[in-house]
C-alpha positions as CSV (number, residue, x, y, z in Angstrom):
1,X,-7.1,17.0,26.5
2,X,-8.5,16.4,30.0
3,X,-10.4,19.0,32.1
4,X,-13.4,19.3,34.4
5,X,-16.3,21.0,32.8
6,X,-16.6,24.6,33.9
7,X,-20.4,24.2,33.9
8,X,-20.0,21.9,36.9
9,X,-18.8,24.9,38.9
10,X,-22.5,25.9,39.0
11,X,-22.9,23.3,41.7
12,X,-20.7,25.4,44.0
13,X,-22.3,28.7,43.4
14,X,-25.7,27.2,44.0
15,X,-24.5,25.6,47.3
16,X,-22.8,28.7,48.9
17,X,-24.0,32.1,49.9
18,X,-22.2,35.1,51.3
19,X,-23.1,34.0,54.8
20,X,-22.0,30.4,54.4
21,X,-23.5,27.0,53.6
22,X,-27.3,26.9,53.8
23,X,-29.8,24.1,53.7
24,X,-32.0,24.1,50.6
25,X,-34.9,22.2,49.2
26,X,-33.6,19.3,47.1
27,X,-32.9,20.5,43.6
28,X,-34.9,17.8,42.0
29,X,-38.0,19.2,43.5
30,X,-37.4,22.7,42.0
31,X,-39.4,23.7,39.0
32,X,-37.6,24.0,35.7
33,X,-35.7,21.9,33.1
34,X,-33.7,19.0,34.5
35,X,-31.6,16.9,32.1
36,X,-30.3,13.5,33.2
37,X,-27.5,11.9,31.3
38,X,-26.5,8.2,31.1
39,X,-23.7,6.9,28.9
40,X,-23.3,3.2,28.0
41,X,-20.4,1.7,26.0
42,X,-21.6,-0.6,23.2
43,X,-19.9,-3.9,23.9
44,X,-17.1,-5.1,21.6
45,X,-13.5,-6.2,21.4
46,X,-11.7,-2.8,21.0
47,X,-8.1,-2.2,20.1
48,X,-6.3,1.2,20.2
49,X,-7.3,3.2,17.2
50,X,-10.7,1.5,16.9
51,X,-13.9,3.4,16.6
52,X,-15.9,2.9,19.8
53,X,-19.6,3.7,19.9
54,X,-21.1,5.1,23.2
55,X,-24.9,5.4,23.6
56,X,-25.6,8.7,25.5
57,X,-29.2,8.8,26.7
58,X,-30.6,12.2,27.6
59,X,-33.9,12.6,29.5
60,X,-35.6,15.8,30.7
61,X,-36.9,14.8,34.1
62,X,-38.0,18.3,34.9
63,X,-41.4,20.0,34.6
64,X,-40.3,22.6,32.1
65,X,-39.0,22.3,28.5
66,X,-35.2,22.4,28.1
67,X,-33.7,24.5,25.2
68,X,-30.3,25.1,23.7
69,X,-29.0,21.8,25.1
70,X,-25.5,20.9,24.0
71,X,-23.2,17.9,24.6
72,X,-19.5,17.3,25.0
73,X,-17.0,14.8,26.2
74,X,-13.7,15.0,28.1
75,X,-11.0,12.4,28.6
76,X,-10.6,11.9,32.3
77,X,-7.7,9.5,32.2
78,X,-5.9,7.2,29.8
79,X,-5.3,7.7,26.1
80,X,-7.2,10.5,24.5
81,X,-10.7,9.7,23.1
82,X,-11.4,11.9,20.1
83,X,-14.9,12.5,18.6
84,X,-15.3,14.0,15.1
85,X,-17.3,17.1,14.4
86,X,-21.0,16.3,14.0
87,X,-20.9,13.2,16.2
88,X,-23.3,14.8,18.7
89,X,-26.0,15.5,16.2
90,X,-28.3,18.3,17.3
91,X,-26.4,18.6,20.6
92,X,-23.3,19.8,18.7
93,X,-21.6,22.7,20.5
94,X,-21.3,24.8,17.3
95,X,-25.1,24.6,16.6
96,X,-28.2,26.1,18.2
97,X,-28.6,23.1,20.6
98,X,-31.5,20.8,21.1
99,X,-34.9,21.1,22.9
100,X,-36.6,18.6,25.1
101,X,-40.2,18.6,26.3
102,X,-40.8,17.5,29.9
103,X,-40.4,13.7,30.2
104,X,-38.8,13.4,26.7
105,X,-35.9,10.9,26.2
106,X,-33.4,10.6,23.3
107,X,-30.4,8.4,22.8
108,X,-27.4,9.5,20.8
109,X,-24.8,7.1,19.5
110,X,-21.5,9.1,19.8
111,X,-18.7,7.4,18.0
112,X,-15.1,8.3,18.6
113,X,-11.6,6.8,18.5
114,X,-9.2,5.9,21.3
115,X,-5.6,6.9,20.4
116,X,-2.4,5.0,20.8
117,X,0.2,5.7,23.5
118,X,-0.9,4.0,26.7
119,X,-1.8,0.6,28.0
120,X,-4.4,2.1,30.2
121,X,-8.1,2.1,29.1
122,X,-9.5,5.6,28.4
123,X,-12.0,6.9,31.0
124,X,-14.3,9.5,29.4
125,X,-16.9,11.9,30.8
126,X,-20.0,12.6,28.7
127,X,-22.2,15.6,29.6
128,X,-25.2,17.5,28.3
129,X,-26.2,20.9,29.7
130,X,-29.1,23.3,29.1
131,X,-29.5,26.9,30.4
132,X,-31.4,27.0,33.7
133,X,-31.0,23.3,34.5
134,X,-32.1,22.9,38.2
135,X,-29.8,20.0,39.1
136,X,-26.3,19.7,37.5
137,X,-25.5,16.6,39.5
138,X,-27.0,14.2,36.9
139,X,-25.8,16.0,33.8
140,X,-22.7,13.9,33.4
141,X,-21.9,10.2,33.1
142,X,-18.4,8.7,33.3
143,X,-17.5,5.4,31.5
144,X,-14.4,3.4,30.9
145,X,-13.8,2.2,27.4
146,X,-12.4,-1.2,27.9
147,X,-9.9,-2.5,25.4
148,X,-8.5,-6.0,24.8
149,X,-5.7,-6.1,27.4
150,X,-2.3,-5.2,26.2
151,X,-0.1,-8.2,25.8
152,X,-2.9,-10.4,24.5
153,X,-1.9,-12.8,21.7
154,X,-4.0,-14.7,19.2
155,X,-3.6,-17.6,16.8
156,X,-3.5,-17.0,13.1
157,X,-3.7,-20.1,10.8
158,X,-4.9,-21.2,7.4
159,X,-4.1,-22.9,4.2
160,X,-2.4,-21.7,1.0
161,X,-3.8,-23.6,-2.0
162,X,-3.4,-23.5,-5.8
163,X,-6.9,-23.4,-7.2
164,X,-6.3,-25.9,-10.0
165,X,-9.9,-26.6,-10.7
166,X,-10.9,-22.9,-10.4
167,X,-13.8,-23.6,-8.1
168,X,-12.7,-20.9,-5.6
169,X,-12.3,-23.3,-2.6
170,X,-9.5,-25.6,-1.5
171,X,-9.8,-29.2,-2.8
172,X,-7.8,-32.3,-1.9
173,X,-4.3,-32.1,-3.4
174,X,-4.4,-28.3,-4.0
175,X,-2.3,-27.4,-0.9
176,X,1.0,-25.6,-1.7
177,X,3.8,-27.0,0.3
178,X,7.1,-25.2,1.3
179,X,6.0,-21.6,0.8
180,X,7.4,-19.0,3.1
181,X,4.6,-17.2,5.0
182,X,5.3,-13.7,6.4
183,X,3.0,-11.9,8.8
184,X,3.3,-8.3,10.0
185,X,0.9,-5.8,11.6
186,X,0.4,-2.4,13.0
187,X,2.0,-2.1,16.4
188,X,4.1,-5.3,16.0
189,X,7.8,-4.9,16.6
190,X,8.8,-7.4,13.9
191,X,7.8,-9.7,11.2
192,X,6.8,-13.4,11.9
193,X,7.7,-16.1,9.4
194,X,6.8,-19.8,9.0
195,X,6.5,-22.3,6.2
196,X,3.5,-24.2,4.8
197,X,3.4,-27.9,5.5
198,X,2.7,-30.7,3.0
199,X,-1.0,-29.7,2.8
200,X,-0.2,-26.0,2.4
201,X,-1.3,-25.3,6.0
202,X,0.4,-22.7,8.2
203,X,0.1,-21.4,11.8
204,X,1.3,-18.5,13.9
205,X,0.6,-19.5,17.5
206,X,1.2,-16.2,19.4
207,X,0.5,-13.2,17.3
208,X,0.3,-9.9,19.2
209,X,-3.1,-8.2,18.9
210,X,-3.2,-5.7,16.0
211,X,-6.0,-3.9,14.2
212,X,-4.4,-4.5,10.8
213,X,-2.2,-7.4,9.9
214,X,-1.1,-8.6,6.5
215,X,0.3,-11.8,5.1
216,X,2.5,-12.3,2.0
217,X,4.3,-15.3,0.6
218,X,7.7,-16.1,-0.9
219,X,9.1,-19.2,-2.6
220,X,5.8,-20.3,-3.9
221,X,6.1,-23.6,-5.7
222,X,5.5,-24.2,-9.4
223,X,5.0,-20.6,-10.4
224,X,1.7,-20.0,-8.6
225,X,0.7,-16.4,-8.0
226,X,-0.4,-15.5,-4.5
227,X,-2.3,-12.4,-3.3
228,X,-1.1,-10.0,-0.6
229,X,-3.6,-10.6,2.2
230,X,-4.2,-7.5,4.3
231,X,-6.7,-6.0,6.7
232,X,-6.6,-8.9,9.0
233,X,-7.9,-8.0,12.4
234,X,-6.2,-9.9,15.2
235,X,-8.0,-9.1,18.4
236,X,-7.8,-12.2,20.6
237,X,-11.1,-13.6,19.4
238,X,-9.7,-16.4,17.3
239,X,-11.4,-15.1,14.2
240,X,-8.3,-15.6,11.9
241,X,-7.7,-19.4,12.4
242,X,-9.3,-20.8,9.2
243,X,-7.9,-18.6,6.4
244,X,-8.2,-20.0,2.9
245,X,-5.8,-18.1,0.7
246,X,-6.1,-18.8,-3.0
247,X,-3.2,-18.9,-5.4
248,X,-3.8,-18.6,-9.1
249,X,-1.9,-19.5,-12.2
250,X,-0.1,-16.7,-14.0
251,X,-1.7,-15.4,-17.2
252,X,1.5,-16.3,-19.1
253,X,0.4,-20.0,-18.9
254,X,-2.2,-19.3,-21.6
255,X,-1.4,-15.9,-23.1
256,X,1.5,-14.9,-25.3
257,X,2.4,-11.4,-26.4
258,X,5.0,-10.0,-28.9
259,X,5.6,-6.5,-30.1
260,X,7.3,-4.9,-33.1
261,X,7.9,-1.5,-34.7
262,X,7.6,-0.6,-38.4
263,X,11.2,0.8,-38.6
264,X,14.6,0.3,-37.2
265,X,15.4,4.0,-36.6
266,X,13.4,7.1,-35.9
267,X,13.8,10.9,-35.5
268,X,12.4,12.8,-32.6
269,X,8.7,13.7,-33.2
270,X,8.3,11.1,-35.9
271,X,5.2,8.8,-35.7
272,X,6.0,5.2,-35.4
273,X,3.6,2.3,-36.0
274,X,3.6,-0.5,-33.4
275,X,2.0,-3.9,-33.6
276,X,1.1,-6.0,-30.6
277,X,0.3,-9.7,-31.3
278,X,-1.7,-11.5,-28.6
279,X,-2.3,-15.3,-28.8
280,X,-4.5,-17.4,-26.5
281,X,-2.7,-20.7,-26.3
282,X,-5.1,-22.1,-23.8
283,X,-8.3,-24.2,-24.2
284,X,-10.6,-21.6,-22.6
285,X,-11.7,-18.1,-23.7
286,X,-10.0,-15.1,-22.0
287,X,-11.9,-12.0,-21.0
288,X,-11.3,-8.7,-19.2
289,X,-7.9,-8.3,-20.9
290,X,-6.2,-4.9,-21.0
291,X,-2.9,-3.5,-22.2
292,X,-0.6,-1.0,-20.3
293,X,2.5,0.5,-21.8
294,X,5.5,2.4,-20.4
295,X,5.0,0.8,-17.0
296,X,7.7,2.8,-15.1
297,X,7.0,6.1,-16.9
298,X,10.6,6.5,-18.1
299,X,9.6,8.9,-20.9
300,X,11.6,6.9,-23.5
301,X,8.5,5.0,-24.8
302,X,6.3,5.7,-27.7
303,X,3.5,8.1,-26.8
304,X,0.4,6.0,-27.4
305,X,-3.0,7.2,-26.4
306,X,-4.9,4.6,-24.3
307,X,-8.0,5.0,-26.5
308,X,-6.1,3.3,-29.4
309,X,-6.3,0.0,-27.6
310,X,-10.1,-0.1,-27.9
311,X,-11.6,-2.8,-25.6
312,X,-8.0,-3.6,-24.4
313,X,-7.5,-0.1,-23.0
314,X,-6.8,0.2,-19.2
315,X,-10.1,2.2,-18.8
316,X,-12.3,-0.5,-20.4
317,X,-10.5,-3.7,-19.5
318,X,-12.9,-5.6,-21.8
319,X,-10.6,-7.3,-24.3
320,X,-11.5,-10.9,-25.2
321,X,-9.7,-13.8,-26.9
322,X,-11.3,-17.1,-27.9
323,X,-9.4,-20.3,-27.2
324,X,-6.5,-20.5,-29.8
325,X,-7.2,-17.0,-31.2
326,X,-4.3,-14.8,-32.5
327,X,-5.0,-11.1,-32.6
328,X,-3.0,-8.3,-34.0
329,X,-3.5,-4.8,-32.6
330,X,-1.9,-1.9,-34.5
331,X,-1.3,1.5,-32.8
332,X,0.7,4.6,-33.5
333,X,2.7,6.9,-31.3
334,X,5.2,9.8,-31.4
335,X,8.9,9.4,-30.6
336,X,9.5,11.6,-27.5
337,X,12.5,14.0,-27.3
338,X,13.9,12.2,-24.2
339,X,14.5,9.1,-26.3
340,X,17.2,10.9,-28.2
341,X,19.3,11.2,-25.0
342,X,19.3,7.4,-24.7
343,X,19.5,6.6,-28.4
344,X,16.5,4.3,-28.3
345,X,12.7,4.5,-28.3
346,X,10.8,1.6,-26.7
347,X,7.5,-0.2,-27.0
348,X,7.1,-2.0,-23.7
349,X,3.5,-3.2,-23.0
350,X,2.2,-5.7,-20.4
351,X,-1.0,-7.5,-20.6
352,X,-3.2,-8.4,-17.6
353,X,-6.8,-9.2,-16.9
354,X,-9.4,-8.5,-14.3
355,X,-9.2,-12.1,-13.0
356,X,-5.6,-13.0,-13.6
357,X,-2.2,-11.4,-13.0
358,X,1.4,-11.8,-14.1
359,X,0.6,-11.5,-17.8
360,X,3.2,-11.4,-20.6
361,X,5.3,-8.4,-21.6
362,X,5.9,-7.4,-25.2
363,X,9.0,-5.4,-26.0
364,X,10.5,-3.8,-29.1
365,X,12.8,-0.8,-29.7
366,X,14.0,1.5,-32.4
367,X,17.2,3.6,-32.6
368,X,17.0,7.4,-32.2
369,X,20.5,8.6,-33.4
370,X,22.0,12.0,-33.0
371,X,23.4,12.8,-29.6
372,X,26.9,11.7,-28.4
373,X,28.4,11.5,-24.9
374,X,31.5,10.2,-23.0
375,X,31.3,6.9,-21.1
376,X,33.5,6.3,-18.0
377,X,33.8,3.2,-15.9
378,X,36.1,1.2,-13.7
379,X,37.5,-2.3,-14.5
380,X,38.0,-4.4,-11.4
381,X,38.6,-8.0,-10.2
382,X,37.1,-9.5,-7.1
383,X,40.3,-10.5,-5.2
384,X,38.5,-11.2,-1.8
385,X,35.4,-12.8,-3.2
386,X,32.9,-10.5,-1.5
387,X,31.1,-9.7,-4.7
388,X,31.8,-5.9,-4.6
389,X,34.6,-3.6,-5.5
390,X,37.1,-2.8,-2.8
391,X,40.2,-0.6,-2.8
392,X,43.1,-2.3,-4.5
393,X,40.9,-4.5,-6.8
394,X,41.1,-2.1,-9.8
395,X,42.8,-3.5,-13.0
396,X,45.3,-1.0,-14.6
397,X,46.6,-1.0,-18.1
398,X,44.0,-3.3,-19.7
399,X,42.5,-2.6,-23.1
400,X,38.7,-2.5,-23.2
401,X,36.3,-2.1,-26.2
402,X,32.7,-1.1,-26.8
403,X,30.9,-3.0,-29.6
404,X,27.4,-3.1,-31.0
405,X,25.2,-6.1,-30.7
406,X,26.4,-7.3,-34.1
407,X,30.0,-7.1,-33.0
408,X,31.0,-3.9,-34.7
409,X,33.8,-2.1,-32.8
410,X,32.7,1.4,-31.7
411,X,35.5,2.6,-29.3
412,X,38.7,1.3,-27.8
413,X,40.6,2.6,-24.7
414,X,43.0,1.5,-21.9
415,X,42.5,1.7,-18.1
416,X,44.6,4.0,-16.0
417,X,46.4,3.2,-12.8
418,X,43.2,3.2,-10.9
419,X,41.3,1.0,-13.4
420,X,39.3,3.8,-14.9
421,X,38.6,3.8,-18.7
422,X,36.9,6.5,-20.7
423,X,35.3,6.1,-24.1
424,X,35.0,9.6,-25.6
425,X,32.3,11.0,-27.8
426,X,30.3,7.8,-28.4
427,X,26.9,7.8,-30.0
428,X,24.2,7.3,-27.4
429,X,22.9,3.7,-27.1
430,X,23.6,0.3,-25.6
431,X,26.9,-1.4,-26.2
432,X,28.8,-4.6,-25.1
433,X,32.0,-4.2,-23.1
434,X,34.9,-6.5,-23.8
435,X,38.5,-6.7,-22.4
436,X,41.6,-8.3,-24.0
437,X,43.6,-11.2,-22.6
438,X,44.4,-12.1,-20.0
439,X,41.1,-10.6,-18.7
440,X,37.5,-11.5,-19.5
441,X,34.5,-9.4,-18.6
442,X,31.8,-11.3,-16.6
443,X,28.2,-10.8,-15.6
444,X,26.2,-8.0,-17.3
445,X,28.5,-6.4,-19.8
446,X,26.0,-3.9,-21.2
447,X,27.2,-0.3,-21.2
448,X,24.5,2.4,-21.6
449,X,25.9,5.6,-23.1
450,X,23.5,8.4,-22.2
451,X,23.7,12.1,-22.9
452,X,23.6,14.7,-20.1
453,X,21.6,15.4,-18.0
454,X,20.2,11.9,-17.9
455,X,23.4,9.9,-17.4
456,X,23.5,7.3,-14.6
457,X,27.1,8.2,-13.6
458,X,30.2,6.0,-13.8
459,X,29.8,2.2,-14.2
460,X,31.8,-0.7,-12.8
461,X,32.7,-3.9,-14.7
462,X,34.1,-7.0,-13.1
463,X,36.7,-9.1,-14.9
464,X,38.3,-12.5,-14.3
465,X,41.5,-14.1,-15.7
466,X,40.9,-16.3,-18.7
């Protein structure tokens, strides 16, 4: 919002009478309160969206105390400069205002933000008024909030290293070569990419200025784990040219985890006992360990209270294992109703620590029999080699079967003219799909039979000639 203060119109009413312009004694010589305002921008390298502090100095140069003084600011030109409620302190418009004795001076640091949307720097008027002020000409101060010029670029560079000796700093030989480095930022039109050299070093020579850039890595060699590096300020000052980004070894290097359930089959609502076995295969103790289960919240997992994990609970994250130690943790949980629609209840738990990531995952499952459903899918062959089904690639009149993991035949059916096959009234669960000669199913041959309303829809299975 831009406007001229209505209070400034007092200059006109003071300068004119009904008979025309008159000559008056200089206002500064008149008795009464007289506030003088000076605004100064605190120096800095500012980008759009930054907080910019402005020091507003208010002095009563009159011979009478000023009361009910209030401050405000208005954007004269350029992007809008917004100031939050309370920024003016006792000069806030919603309050009773401030008082100044004759000769008293106070400085207020008014902090606001310049908005996006223009390459022009904002010009802002700061003003403070008090009733009865004898000279309104010095109650305002206009400043330009200078930003780093649009189009400025900066250099971003650093080194990606694998902290093999765990000293927290890059050492000779720890650079990770050949990793893809990706950089993006607020206001940037696209992502930049480069590759680390033989010493793990990387450089982006002309990065557009941005208040918030982030770096992530792909194709990291030898299984190293890299962080997502965010909140990088690129403002043309060259402050991001010596980044040292530490990669760590995955927790799976030194920690193993296995899980098991006490039974092969359960009913809905039944309490199952689960055992998680953790083994430290490294030569150092591990600390800050914790266990999290049902990572995607599918609702098919055992309902295990976090408190059962003790020091290994996500809330505590205080589990420990000595070098070479094997630890069994036994917990219990109820089988949820949703598991009966899928035919399985799961124990899926991942193990992480405060200082390391990519820990092991322990999995186990038990059957939850009862519900049945139809399963429908299309058998096709990739005639044009594009890796996806296209019209005309269906395989008609081929016999397909569903079998258990142990090879027991569950259902048999034949595809129609469009390659569709339906296995009716099958017990929910996971099965293997097979086709008879001359066709052979390839890729993932798992078929999930799920009862409504949770079904995933029709499936597709690629086959090739034997």
